[in-house]
N, CA, C and O atoms as a CHARMM CRD file, in Angstrom:
* protein
*
  264
    1    1 MET  N    104.02100 101.54200  58.14300 PROA 1      0.00000
    2    1 MET  CA   104.79300 101.26400  59.40300 PROA 1      0.00000
    3    1 MET  C    104.47400 102.35500  60.51800 PROA 1      0.00000
    4    1 MET  O    104.35200 102.06900  61.70900 PROA 1      0.00000
    5    2 ILE  N    104.36400 103.52300  60.04000 PROA 2      0.00000
    6    2 ILE  CA   104.09700 104.60000  60.98200 PROA 2      0.00000
    7    2 ILE  C    102.69800 104.38700  61.66200 PROA 2      0.00000
    8    2 ILE  O    102.49000 104.55400  62.86400 PROA 2      0.00000
    9    3 VAL  N    101.78300 104.00200  60.75100 PROA 3      0.00000
   10    3 VAL  CA   100.48300 103.79600  61.27100 PROA 3      0.00000
   11    3 VAL  C    100.39400 102.61400  62.34300 PROA 3      0.00000
   12    3 VAL  O     99.67900 102.69300  63.34200 PROA 3      0.00000
   13    4 CYS  N    101.15100 101.56700  62.05000 PROA 4      0.00000
   14    4 CYS  CA   101.27000 100.44700  63.03200 PROA 4      0.00000
   15    4 CYS  C    101.82400 100.95600  64.36200 PROA 4      0.00000
   16    4 CYS  O    101.25200 100.68100  65.41700 PROA 4      0.00000
   17    5 SER  N    102.91800 101.68500  64.31900 PROA 5      0.00000
   18    5 SER  CA   103.48600 102.23000  65.62200 PROA 5      0.00000
   19    5 SER  C    102.61500 103.14700  66.32000 PROA 5      0.00000
   20    5 SER  O    102.51000 103.06400  67.54300 PROA 5      0.00000
   21    6 VAL  N    101.94000 104.07100  65.61400 PROA 6      0.00000
   22    6 VAL  CA   101.02000 104.93900  66.29100 PROA 6      0.00000
   23    6 VAL  C     99.85100 104.21400  66.85600 PROA 6      0.00000
   24    6 VAL  O     99.41500 104.56500  67.95300 PROA 6      0.00000
   25    7 SER  N     99.30300 103.22700  66.19700 PROA 7      0.00000
   26    7 SER  CA    98.15200 102.49400  66.71900 PROA 7      0.00000
   27    7 SER  C     98.58500 101.60900  67.95200 PROA 7      0.00000
   28    7 SER  O     97.82800 101.41000  68.90300 PROA 7      0.00000
   29    8 LEU  N     99.80600 101.11400  67.86800 PROA 8      0.00000
   30    8 LEU  CA   100.29200 100.33000  69.04100 PROA 8      0.00000
   31    8 LEU  C    100.46600 101.22500  70.21800 PROA 8      0.00000
   32    8 LEU  O    100.15700 100.84500  71.34700 PROA 8      0.00000
   33    9 ALA  N    100.98500 102.47600  69.96100 PROA 9      0.00000
   34    9 ALA  CA   101.11400 103.46900  71.10700 PROA 9      0.00000
   35    9 ALA  C     99.78600 103.83800  71.67900 PROA 9      0.00000
   36    9 ALA  O     99.64300 103.93300  72.89800 PROA 9      0.00000
   37   10 VAL  N     98.80000 104.05200  70.83300 PROA 10     0.00000
   38   10 VAL  CA    97.44500 104.39300  71.28800 PROA 10     0.00000
   39   10 VAL  C     96.86500 103.21600  72.08200 PROA 10     0.00000
   40   10 VAL  O     96.16900 103.43000  73.07500 PROA 10     0.00000
   41   11 ILE  N     97.13700 102.00700  71.66600 PROA 11     0.00000
   42   11 ILE  CA    96.59100 100.84500  72.37200 PROA 11     0.00000
   43   11 ILE  C     97.18500 100.75000  73.81900 PROA 11     0.00000
   44   11 ILE  O     96.48400 100.47000  74.79100 PROA 11     0.00000
   45   12 PHE  N     98.50100 100.99900  73.88900 PROA 12     0.00000
   46   12 PHE  CA    99.18700 101.00400  75.15600 PROA 12     0.00000
   47   12 PHE  C     98.73900 102.13200  76.06500 PROA 12     0.00000
   48   12 PHE  O     98.61900 101.94700  77.27600 PROA 12     0.00000
   49   13 LEU  N     98.48900 103.31400  75.48200 PROA 13     0.00000
   50   13 LEU  CA    97.97900 104.42300  76.22800 PROA 13     0.00000
   51   13 LEU  C     96.59000 104.10700  76.76100 PROA 13     0.00000
   52   13 LEU  O     96.32100 104.43200  77.91700 PROA 13     0.00000
   53   14 ILE  N     95.73100 103.52300  76.03200 PROA 14     0.00000
   54   14 ILE  CA    94.37000 103.20700  76.48300 PROA 14     0.00000
   55   14 ILE  C     94.49500 102.20100  77.62900 PROA 14     0.00000
   56   14 ILE  O     93.81800 102.35300  78.64500 PROA 14     0.00000
   57   15 ILE  N     95.37300 101.14000  77.48600 PROA 15     0.00000
   58   15 ILE  CA    95.48800 100.15700  78.50200 PROA 15     0.00000
   59   15 ILE  C     96.06900 100.85200  79.78300 PROA 15     0.00000
   60   15 ILE  O     95.63000 100.53100  80.88700 PROA 15     0.00000
   61   16 PHE  N     96.98700 101.73800  79.65800 PROA 16     0.00000
   62   16 PHE  CA    97.50700 102.48300  80.77900 PROA 16     0.00000
   63   16 PHE  C     96.42200 103.33200  81.45000 PROA 16     0.00000
   64   16 PHE  O     96.33100 103.31700  82.67800 PROA 16     0.00000
   65   17 ILE  N     95.67000 104.00700  80.76600 PROA 17     0.00000
   66   17 ILE  CA    94.60100 104.84600  81.35300 PROA 17     0.00000
   67   17 ILE  C     93.52400 103.93700  82.05100 PROA 17     0.00000
   68   17 ILE  O     93.01100 104.29700  83.11100 PROA 17     0.00000
   69   18 ILE  N     93.21800 102.85200  81.49000 PROA 18     0.00000
   70   18 ILE  CA    92.26400 101.92700  82.11600 PROA 18     0.00000
   71   18 ILE  C     92.85700 101.43600  83.43700 PROA 18     0.00000
   72   18 ILE  O     92.16300 101.39700  84.45400 PROA 18     0.00000
   73   19 GLY  N     94.14600 101.05900  83.42200 PROA 19     0.00000
   74   19 GLY  CA    94.82000 100.56700  84.62900 PROA 19     0.00000
   75   19 GLY  C     94.85300 101.62800  85.69800 PROA 19     0.00000
   76   19 GLY  O     94.64200 101.33600  86.87500 PROA 19     0.00000
   77   20 ALA  N     95.10700 102.82200  85.31500 PROA 20     0.00000
   78   20 ALA  CA    95.26200 104.00400  86.22700 PROA 20     0.00000
   79   20 ALA  C     93.87300 104.22600  86.91200 PROA 20     0.00000
   80   20 ALA  O     93.78400 104.40500  88.12700 PROA 20     0.00000
   81   21 LYS  N     92.84200 104.20800  86.11200 PROA 21     0.00000
   82   21 LYS  CA    91.48100 104.38200  86.68300 PROA 21     0.00000
   83   21 LYS  C     91.01100 103.32600  87.61800 PROA 21     0.00000
   84   21 LYS  O     90.22200 103.59000  88.52700 PROA 21     0.00000
   85   22 ASN  N     91.49100 102.12100  87.40600 PROA 22     0.00000
   86   22 ASN  CA    91.18500 100.97000  88.27900 PROA 22     0.00000
   87   22 ASN  C     92.08800 100.83600  89.46900 PROA 22     0.00000
   88   22 ASN  O     91.95200  99.91300  90.27300 PROA 22     0.00000
   89   23 GLY  N     93.03200 101.78500  89.58200 PROA 23     0.00000
   90   23 GLY  CA    93.87000 101.81300  90.78500 PROA 23     0.00000
   91   23 GLY  C     95.09400 100.86200  90.75200 PROA 23     0.00000
   92   23 GLY  O     95.63100 100.48400  91.79400 PROA 23     0.00000
   93   24 GLN  N     95.48800 100.51500  89.60700 PROA 24     0.00000
   94   24 GLN  CA    96.59000  99.56800  89.42500 PROA 24     0.00000
   95   24 GLN  C     97.89800 100.16200  89.91300 PROA 24     0.00000
   96   24 GLN  O     98.76600  99.43300  90.39300 PROA 24     0.00000
   97   25 PHE  N     98.04900 101.43800  89.80100 PROA 25     0.00000
   98   25 PHE  CA    99.36100 102.14300  90.10600 PROA 25     0.00000
   99   25 PHE  C     99.28000 102.94100  91.36400 PROA 25     0.00000
  100   25 PHE  O    100.17700 103.76000  91.56600 PROA 25     0.00000
  101   26 GLU  N     98.33500 102.81000  92.22100 PROA 26     0.00000
  102   26 GLU  CA    98.24300 103.66600  93.42400 PROA 26     0.00000
  103   26 GLU  C     99.19700 103.28300  94.53700 PROA 26     0.00000
  104   26 GLU  O     99.69200 104.17400  95.22800 PROA 26     0.00000
  105   27 ASP  N     99.45900 102.11700  94.73200 PROA 27     0.00000
  106   27 ASP  CA   100.27500 101.65600  95.90900 PROA 27     0.00000
  107   27 ASP  C    101.62600 101.03400  95.34600 PROA 27     0.00000
  108   27 ASP  O    101.74800  99.81300  95.25300 PROA 27     0.00000
  109   28 ASP  N    102.57300 101.86000  94.99800 PROA 28     0.00000
  110   28 ASP  CA   103.78600 101.33800  94.41100 PROA 28     0.00000
  111   28 ASP  C    104.89700 101.15200  95.44100 PROA 28     0.00000
  112   28 ASP  O    105.93100 100.56000  95.13300 PROA 28     0.00000
  113   29 GLU  N    104.69400 101.65100  96.65800 PROA 29     0.00000
  114   29 GLU  CA   105.83100 101.56000  97.65500 PROA 29     0.00000
  115   29 GLU  C    105.62500 100.41900  98.64000 PROA 29     0.00000
  116   29 GLU  O    106.62700  99.82000  99.02900 PROA 29     0.00000
  117   30 SER  N    104.44500 100.06700  99.07500 PROA 30     0.00000
  118   30 SER  CA   104.27400  99.09400 100.07300 PROA 30     0.00000
  119   30 SER  C    104.72700  97.76100  99.75600 PROA 30     0.00000
  120   30 SER  O    105.30800  97.14400 100.64900 PROA 30     0.00000
  121   31 PRO  N    104.54700  97.18400  98.56500 PROA 31     0.00000
  122   31 PRO  CA   105.15500  95.88500  98.34500 PROA 31     0.00000
  123   31 PRO  C    106.66600  95.73500  98.62700 PROA 31     0.00000
  124   31 PRO  O    107.14800  94.75900  99.20200 PROA 31     0.00000
  125   32 ALA  N    107.36200  96.78600  98.17200 PROA 32     0.00000
  126   32 ALA  CA   108.83100  96.83500  98.45300 PROA 32     0.00000
  127   32 ALA  C    109.09900  96.92400  99.93200 PROA 32     0.00000
  128   32 ALA  O    110.01900  96.28000 100.43600 PROA 32     0.00000
  129   33 VAL  N    108.35000  97.67200 100.60400 PROA 33     0.00000
  130   33 VAL  CA   108.61100  97.87400 102.07500 PROA 33     0.00000
  131   33 VAL  C    108.18000  96.61800 102.89400 PROA 33     0.00000
  132   33 VAL  O    108.80400  96.22500 103.87900 PROA 33     0.00000
  133   34 ARG  N    107.04800  96.01800 102.39400 PROA 34     0.00000
  134   34 ARG  CA   106.49200  94.83800 103.09200 PROA 34     0.00000
  135   34 ARG  C    107.44500  93.70000 103.05200 PROA 34     0.00000
  136   34 ARG  O    107.52500  92.89800 103.98300 PROA 34     0.00000
  137   35 MET  N    108.20800  93.62400 101.91800 PROA 35     0.00000
  138   35 MET  CA   109.24800  92.58100 101.82300 PROA 35     0.00000
  139   35 MET  C    110.27300  92.66100 102.94600 PROA 35     0.00000
  140   35 MET  O    110.77400  91.64500 103.42700 PROA 35     0.00000
  141   36 LEU  N    110.57100  93.87700 103.34600 PROA 36     0.00000
  142   36 LEU  CA   111.63100  94.06600 104.33100 PROA 36     0.00000
  143   36 LEU  C    111.10700  93.72400 105.76700 PROA 36     0.00000
  144   36 LEU  O    111.89000  93.35400 106.64300 PROA 36     0.00000
  145   37 PHE  N    109.83700  93.84900 105.97400 PROA 37     0.00000
  146   37 PHE  CA   109.30500  93.62800 107.35300 PROA 37     0.00000
  147   37 PHE  C    108.72400  92.24100 107.47800 PROA 37     0.00000
  148   37 PHE  O    108.25400  91.93600 108.57400 PROA 37     0.00000
  149   38 ASP  N    108.69500  91.33600 106.46700 PROA 38     0.00000
  150   38 ASP  CA   108.09200  90.08300 106.61700 PROA 38     0.00000
  151   38 ASP  C    108.85700  89.25300 107.62900 PROA 38     0.00000
  152   38 ASP  O    108.23600  88.56800 108.44300 PROA 38     0.00000
  153   39 SER  N    110.18400  89.28700 107.61000 PROA 39     0.00000
  154   39 SER  CA   110.93200  88.43000 108.62600 PROA 39     0.00000
  155   39 SER  C    110.65800  88.85300 110.02800 PROA 39     0.00000
  156   39 SER  O    110.58900  87.98900 110.90200 PROA 39     0.00000
  157   40 GLU  N    110.48800  90.17600 110.32500 PROA 40     0.00000
  158   40 GLU  CA   110.26500  90.66300 111.65600 PROA 40     0.00000
  159   40 GLU  C    108.84000  90.15000 112.10500 PROA 40     0.00000
  160   40 GLU  O    108.66600  89.74200 113.25300 PROA 40     0.00000
  161   41 ILE  N    107.86900  90.18100 111.20700 PROA 41     0.00000
  162   41 ILE  CA   106.47900  89.70700 111.60900 PROA 41     0.00000
  163   41 ILE  C    106.57900  88.15500 111.87300 PROA 41     0.00000
  164   41 ILE  O    105.94600  87.64800 112.79900 PROA 41     0.00000
  165   42 GLN  N    107.33200  87.46300 111.09800 PROA 42     0.00000
  166   42 GLN  CA   107.41700  86.01300 111.35800 PROA 42     0.00000
  167   42 GLN  C    108.04400  85.71500 112.64000 PROA 42     0.00000
  168   42 GLN  O    107.62000  84.80100 113.34800 PROA 42     0.00000
  169   43 LYS  N    109.12500  86.51100 113.00100 PROA 43     0.00000
  170   43 LYS  CA   109.79400  86.36300 114.20600 PROA 43     0.00000
  171   43 LYS  C    108.88700  86.61400 115.43800 PROA 43     0.00000
  172   43 LYS  O    108.95900  85.90100 116.43900 PROA 43     0.00000
  173   44 GLU  N    108.08200  87.59600 115.33100 PROA 44     0.00000
  174   44 GLU  CA   107.13200  87.94800 116.42500 PROA 44     0.00000
  175   44 GLU  C    106.10700  86.91500 116.51200 PROA 44     0.00000
  176   44 GLU  O    105.76300  86.54900 117.63600 PROA 44     0.00000
  177   45 GLU  N    105.59000  86.41200 115.51400 PROA 45     0.00000
  178   45 GLU  CA   104.59200  85.29300 115.54800 PROA 45     0.00000
  179   45 GLU  C    105.25000  84.02400 116.17100 PROA 45     0.00000
  180   45 GLU  O    104.58800  83.34500 116.95600 PROA 45     0.00000
  181   46 LYS  N    106.50500  83.68500 115.85700 PROA 46     0.00000
  182   46 LYS  CA   107.13700  82.56900 116.44400 PROA 46     0.00000
  183   46 LYS  C    107.40900  82.73700 117.94400 PROA 46     0.00000
  184   46 LYS  O    107.32600  81.77700 118.71000 PROA 46     0.00000
  185   47 GLU  N    107.74300  83.99900 118.36100 PROA 47     0.00000
  186   47 GLU  CA   107.88100  84.29600 119.75600 PROA 47     0.00000
  187   47 GLU  C    106.61100  84.11900 120.56700 PROA 47     0.00000
  188   47 GLU  O    106.60300  83.60600 121.68600 PROA 47     0.00000
  189   48 LYS  N    105.51200  84.58700 119.92000 PROA 48     0.00000
  190   48 LYS  CA   104.22400  84.41900 120.61700 PROA 48     0.00000
  191   48 LYS  C    103.86000  82.97400 120.75200 PROA 48     0.00000
  192   48 LYS  O    103.34600  82.57900 121.79800 PROA 48     0.00000
  193   49 GLN  N    104.09600  82.17400 119.76500 PROA 49     0.00000
  194   49 GLN  CA   103.79600  80.69700 119.86400 PROA 49     0.00000
  195   49 GLN  C    104.60300  80.09400 120.90400 PROA 49     0.00000
  196   49 GLN  O    104.08800  79.28000 121.67000 PROA 49     0.00000
  197   50 HSD  N    105.96100  80.45700 121.01200 PROA 50     0.00000
  198   50 HSD  CA   106.72200  79.88800 122.08400 PROA 50     0.00000
  199   50 HSD  C    106.27300  80.33400 123.41400 PROA 50     0.00000
  200   50 HSD  O    106.35400  79.54200 124.35300 PROA 50     0.00000
  201   51 GLN  N    105.79800  81.54600 123.59500 PROA 51     0.00000
  202   51 GLN  CA   105.33000  81.98400 124.89800 PROA 51     0.00000
  203   51 GLN  C    104.01100  81.26600 125.24800 PROA 51     0.00000
  204   51 GLN  O    103.77500  80.93100 126.40900 PROA 51     0.00000
  205   52 GLN  N    103.18400  81.04100 124.26600 PROA 52     0.00000
  206   52 GLN  CA   101.92700  80.25000 124.52000 PROA 52     0.00000
  207   52 GLN  C    102.27500  78.80800 124.95000 PROA 52     0.00000
  208   52 GLN  O    101.66500  78.26000 125.86800 PROA 52     0.00000
  209   53 GLN  N    103.27000  78.20800 124.26600 PROA 53     0.00000
  210   53 GLN  CA   103.62600  76.86600 124.58300 PROA 53     0.00000
  211   53 GLN  C    104.23900  76.81300 125.97100 PROA 53     0.00000
  212   53 GLN  O    103.96500  75.89100 126.74000 PROA 53     0.00000
  213   54 ASP  N    105.10200  77.83900 126.30700 PROA 54     0.00000
  214   54 ASP  CA   105.72600  77.88400 127.65800 PROA 54     0.00000
  215   54 ASP  C    104.67400  78.03700 128.76200 PROA 54     0.00000
  216   54 ASP  O    104.77000  77.41500 129.82000 PROA 54     0.00000
  217   55 ASP  N    103.62800  78.91100 128.48200 PROA 55     0.00000
  218   55 ASP  CA   102.54100  79.12200 129.43000 PROA 55     0.00000
  219   55 ASP  C    101.78100  77.77800 129.57300 PROA 55     0.00000
  220   55 ASP  O    101.41200  77.42600 130.69400 PROA 55     0.00000
  221   56 GLY  N    101.55100  77.07400 128.57100 PROA 56     0.00000
  222   56 GLY  CA   100.85300  75.74800 128.64100 PROA 56     0.00000
  223   56 GLY  C    101.62200  74.80200 129.45400 PROA 56     0.00000
  224   56 GLY  O    101.03800  74.03000 130.21500 PROA 56     0.00000
  225   57 ASN  N    102.95600  74.81800 129.33400 PROA 57     0.00000
  226   57 ASN  CA   103.85000  73.87200 130.01300 PROA 57     0.00000
  227   57 ASN  C    103.77500  74.19500 131.47100 PROA 57     0.00000
  228   57 ASN  O    103.77900  73.26500 132.27700 PROA 57     0.00000
  229   58 LEU  N    103.70400  75.46800 131.89000 PROA 58     0.00000
  230   58 LEU  CA   103.70800  75.90000 133.25200 PROA 58     0.00000
  231   58 LEU  C    102.39800  75.49600 133.91400 PROA 58     0.00000
  232   58 LEU  O    102.38300  75.04400 135.05900 PROA 58     0.00000
  233   59 LYS  N    101.34100  75.65700 133.21200 PROA 59     0.00000
  234   59 LYS  CA    99.99000  75.23000 133.71000 PROA 59     0.00000
  235   59 LYS  C     99.99700  73.74800 133.93400 PROA 59     0.00000
  236   59 LYS  O     99.49800  73.32400 134.97600 PROA 59     0.00000
  237   60 GLU  N    100.53000  72.88800 133.03000 PROA 60     0.00000
  238   60 GLU  CA   100.57800  71.48700 133.25300 PROA 60     0.00000
  239   60 GLU  C    101.41300  71.05900 134.43800 PROA 60     0.00000
  240   60 GLU  O    101.09700  70.09700 135.13700 PROA 60     0.00000
  241   61 GLU  N    102.53800  71.83400 134.65600 PROA 61     0.00000
  242   61 GLU  CA   103.33900  71.53700 135.82700 PROA 61     0.00000
  243   61 GLU  C    102.68400  71.83800 137.05800 PROA 61     0.00000
  244   61 GLU  O    102.79500  71.09000 138.02900 PROA 61     0.00000
  245   62 ASN  N    101.94800  72.98100 137.08100 PROA 62     0.00000
  246   62 ASN  CA   101.14400  73.32400 138.30200 PROA 62     0.00000
  247   62 ASN  C    100.06200  72.39400 138.56900 PROA 62     0.00000
  248   62 ASN  O     99.76400  72.13100 139.73400 PROA 62     0.00000
  249   63 ILE  N     99.44100  71.86700 137.57600 PROA 63     0.00000
  250   63 ILE  CA    98.36700  70.82400 137.72400 PROA 63     0.00000
  251   63 ILE  C     98.94000  69.55300 138.31800 PROA 63     0.00000
  252   63 ILE  O     98.33300  68.91400 139.17700 PROA 63     0.00000
  253   64 ASP  N    100.10900  69.20600 137.84700 PROA 64     0.00000
  254   64 ASP  CA   100.76000  68.00800 138.33700 PROA 64     0.00000
  255   64 ASP  C    101.15300  68.12900 139.78800 PROA 64     0.00000
  256   64 ASP  O    101.12700  67.13500 140.51300 PROA 64     0.00000
  257   65 LYS  N    101.53000  69.35800 140.25100 PROA 65     0.00000
  258   65 LYS  CA   101.96200  69.58700 141.60200 PROA 65     0.00000
  259   65 LYS  C    100.82200  69.43700 142.54000 PROA 65     0.00000
  260   65 LYS  O    101.00900  68.99800 143.67500 PROA 65     0.00000
  261   66 LEU  N     99.56500  69.80700 142.08300 PROA 66     0.00000
  262   66 LEU  CA    98.41200  69.75100 142.91200 PROA 66     0.00000
  263   66 LEU  C     98.03600  68.31600 143.05600 PROA 66     0.00000
  264   66 LEU  O     97.05800  67.99900 143.73500 PROA 66     0.00000
């Protein structure tokens, strides 16, 4: 039983070391922070789209007046 638990611990240690070398654990803060700012980014994109639509409507009105 001890041999099984030690071998399982060694396997997990090897997997952890491989993951650490590949950069799996380098950026552990940005996904949590990114989640907080997603709604602000979406709001900004929507505002830009509305401004572009409003600019397009103004151009159409100016063309109609000419």
